[in-house]
Residue frames as qw, qx, qy, qz and C-alpha x, y, z in Angstrom:
[[0.328, 0.863, 0.133, 0.360, 20.76, 107.48, -223.43],
 [0.609, 0.051, -0.251, 0.751, 24.02, 109.38, -222.73],
 [0.218, -0.829, -0.332, 0.394, 23.92, 112.36, -220.33],
 [0.388, 0.823, 0.082, 0.408, 24.50, 115.78, -221.81],
 [0.659, -0.361, -0.161, 0.640, 27.69, 117.49, -220.63],
 [0.173, 0.955, 0.049, 0.237, 28.67, 121.11, -220.34],
 [0.715, -0.010, -0.190, 0.673, 32.09, 122.60, -219.77],
 [0.211, -0.966, -0.144, 0.029, 32.47, 125.65, -217.55],
 [0.581, 0.425, -0.189, 0.668, 35.61, 127.77, -218.30],
 [0.487, -0.854, -0.173, 0.053, 36.87, 129.45, -215.13],
 [0.400, 0.576, -0.386, 0.600, 39.81, 131.61, -213.86],
 [0.629, -0.521, -0.446, 0.366, 41.07, 131.30, -210.26],
 [0.074, -0.981, -0.072, -0.163, 41.45, 134.59, -208.53],
 [0.313, -0.798, 0.512, 0.047, 44.89, 133.70, -207.17],
 [0.497, 0.447, -0.740, -0.068, 47.65, 131.35, -208.24],
 [0.767, -0.282, 0.431, -0.383, 46.69, 127.94, -206.84],
 [0.062, -0.303, 0.933, 0.185, 47.87, 124.37, -207.25],
 [0.521, -0.099, -0.680, -0.506, 45.71, 121.60, -208.73],
 [0.373, -0.287, -0.846, 0.251, 45.11, 119.99, -205.34],
 [0.043, 0.238, 0.350, -0.905, 43.93, 123.36, -203.97],
 [0.429, 0.103, -0.316, -0.840, 41.44, 123.69, -206.84],
 [0.522, -0.141, -0.823, -0.175, 40.28, 120.03, -206.42],
 [0.222, -0.247, -0.730, 0.597, 39.75, 120.68, -202.78],
 [0.245, 0.215, 0.090, -0.941, 37.60, 123.76, -203.49],
 [0.518, 0.041, -0.551, -0.653, 35.54, 121.85, -206.06],
 [0.429, -0.192, -0.872, 0.136, 35.01, 118.96, -203.59],
 [0.013, -0.275, -0.535, 0.799, 33.82, 121.52, -200.99],
 [0.412, 0.176, -0.179, -0.876, 31.38, 122.96, -203.59],
 [0.513, -0.051, -0.787, -0.339, 30.16, 119.45, -204.44],
 [0.297, -0.254, -0.832, 0.394, 29.51, 118.70, -200.75],
 [0.076, 0.289, 0.368, -0.880, 27.72, 121.99, -200.10],
 [0.519, 0.242, -0.201, -0.795, 25.30, 121.65, -202.96],
 [0.517, -0.008, 0.842, -0.153, 23.25, 118.43, -202.67],
 [0.688, 0.577, 0.232, -0.374, 21.42, 118.99, -205.95],
 [0.274, 0.703, -0.595, -0.277, 24.65, 118.63, -207.95],
 [0.997, 0.052, -0.009, -0.053, 25.08, 115.08, -209.41],
 [0.522, -0.709, 0.436, 0.185, 28.28, 113.94, -208.03],
 [0.777, 0.043, 0.526, 0.343, 29.43, 111.73, -210.94],
 [0.514, 0.755, 0.275, 0.299, 29.18, 114.42, -213.57],
 [0.131, -0.981, 0.144, -0.017, 31.32, 117.02, -211.76],
 [0.876, -0.071, 0.146, 0.454, 34.94, 116.69, -212.87],
 [0.089, -0.852, 0.275, 0.437, 37.94, 118.96, -213.26],
 [0.853, 0.495, 0.126, 0.105, 38.94, 118.48, -216.92],
 [0.661, 0.314, -0.108, 0.673, 42.01, 120.75, -216.96],
 [0.279, -0.953, -0.074, 0.092, 43.71, 123.45, -214.96],
 [0.645, 0.464, -0.153, 0.588, 46.82, 125.36, -215.82],
 [0.533, -0.641, -0.288, 0.472, 48.61, 126.76, -212.71],
 [0.390, -0.133, 0.125, 0.902, 50.55, 129.47, -214.62],
 [0.100, -0.306, -0.400, -0.858, 47.59, 131.02, -216.45],
 [0.217, 0.110, 0.661, -0.710, 45.16, 130.15, -213.63],
 [0.618, 0.160, -0.210, -0.740, 42.53, 128.91, -216.20],
 [0.216, -0.071, 0.969, -0.095, 40.62, 125.73, -216.15],
 [0.561, -0.060, -0.495, -0.661, 37.67, 123.71, -217.36],
 [0.351, -0.048, 0.776, -0.522, 35.07, 121.99, -215.18],
 [0.324, -0.136, -0.789, -0.504, 32.68, 119.36, -216.60],
 [0.332, 0.129, 0.660, -0.662, 29.11, 119.12, -215.28],
 [0.265, 0.466, 0.834, 0.130, 25.62, 118.01, -216.46],
 [0.076, 0.359, 0.360, 0.858, 23.60, 120.37, -218.59],
 [0.418, -0.712, -0.476, -0.303, 20.87, 120.74, -216.02],
 [0.673, -0.561, -0.266, 0.402, 23.41, 121.69, -213.37],
 [0.498, 0.399, 0.040, 0.769, 25.16, 124.57, -215.03],
 [0.191, -0.769, -0.062, -0.607, 23.31, 127.36, -213.17],
 [0.773, -0.629, -0.068, -0.037, 23.82, 125.69, -209.81],
 [0.828, -0.056, 0.003, 0.558, 27.50, 125.19, -210.41],
 [0.302, 0.579, 0.064, 0.755, 28.05, 128.72, -211.72],
 [0.413, -0.787, -0.087, -0.450, 26.32, 130.15, -208.66],
 [0.845, -0.513, 0.003, 0.148, 28.34, 128.04, -206.25],
 [0.726, 0.114, 0.021, 0.678, 31.70, 128.86, -208.02],
 [0.121, 0.679, 0.058, 0.722, 30.94, 132.63, -208.02],
 [0.545, -0.757, -0.009, -0.360, 29.95, 132.53, -204.29],
 [0.891, -0.179, -0.210, 0.360, 32.96, 130.53, -203.19],
 [0.055, -0.942, 0.223, -0.243, 35.19, 132.65, -200.99],
 [0.602, 0.314, -0.608, 0.412, 38.64, 131.99, -199.63],
 [0.662, -0.698, -0.052, -0.266, 37.70, 131.06, -196.04],
 [0.705, -0.575, 0.351, 0.221, 41.02, 129.49, -195.31],
 [0.132, -0.649, 0.568, 0.489, 44.43, 129.14, -197.08],
 [0.344, -0.015, 0.884, 0.318, 43.39, 126.19, -199.27],
 [0.422, 0.671, 0.583, -0.177, 40.14, 127.58, -200.61],
 [0.248, -0.022, 0.453, 0.856, 40.23, 129.22, -204.13],
 [0.391, 0.625, 0.396, -0.547, 37.68, 131.68, -205.45],
 [0.450, 0.188, 0.702, 0.519, 36.71, 131.51, -209.10],
 [0.333, 0.520, -0.027, -0.786, 35.52, 133.76, -211.87],
 [0.657, 0.333, 0.676, 0.030, 33.31, 132.03, -214.41],
 [0.069, -0.370, 0.452, 0.808, 34.39, 132.90, -218.02],
 [0.587, 0.244, -0.288, -0.716, 31.66, 130.93, -219.86],
 [0.695, 0.010, 0.694, -0.189, 29.97, 127.67, -220.71],
 [0.407, 0.444, -0.601, -0.525, 30.31, 125.49, -223.75],
 [0.936, 0.010, 0.121, -0.331, 29.08, 122.07, -224.95],
 [0.931, 0.230, -0.134, 0.251, 32.45, 120.72, -226.05],
 [0.649, -0.564, 0.076, 0.505, 35.94, 120.97, -224.73],
 [0.523, 0.219, 0.361, 0.740, 37.23, 122.17, -228.11],
 [0.003, 0.779, 0.316, 0.543, 34.82, 125.12, -228.25],
 [0.523, -0.835, -0.148, 0.085, 35.50, 126.02, -224.66],
 [0.668, -0.317, 0.189, 0.646, 39.21, 126.11, -225.25],
 [0.366, 0.401, 0.387, 0.745, 38.77, 128.18, -228.43],
 [0.120, -0.817, -0.352, -0.441, 36.34, 130.65, -226.95],
 [0.522, -0.837, -0.061, -0.153, 37.46, 131.18, -223.41],
 [0.774, -0.522, 0.199, 0.298, 40.98, 129.86, -222.87],
 [0.738, 0.314, 0.229, 0.551, 42.93, 130.56, -226.06],
 [0.189, 0.857, 0.136, 0.459, 42.73, 134.31, -225.89],
 [0.472, -0.866, 0.104, -0.127, 44.19, 134.70, -222.43]]
């Protein structure tokens, strides 16, 4: 049976490059052992609008949202996030959370 996916729409609090966002996500992945490593993936990120989508498993949404909200900029490469919402498909996440901004 296929695993259920959820897409978390987020906004970075400062302008950051894709490698900076990936580094922060990898740090969050390492700091939360309950998160299934294979399901966590950066789907898209736009540097100009600072908006992005992160894929995770449906049972991990609360854990990921908590870790994204608690991430602080400890050094120059860390990015803090604001969670905009969660959706079951990429299309709906783009329509609901990313299109209006």
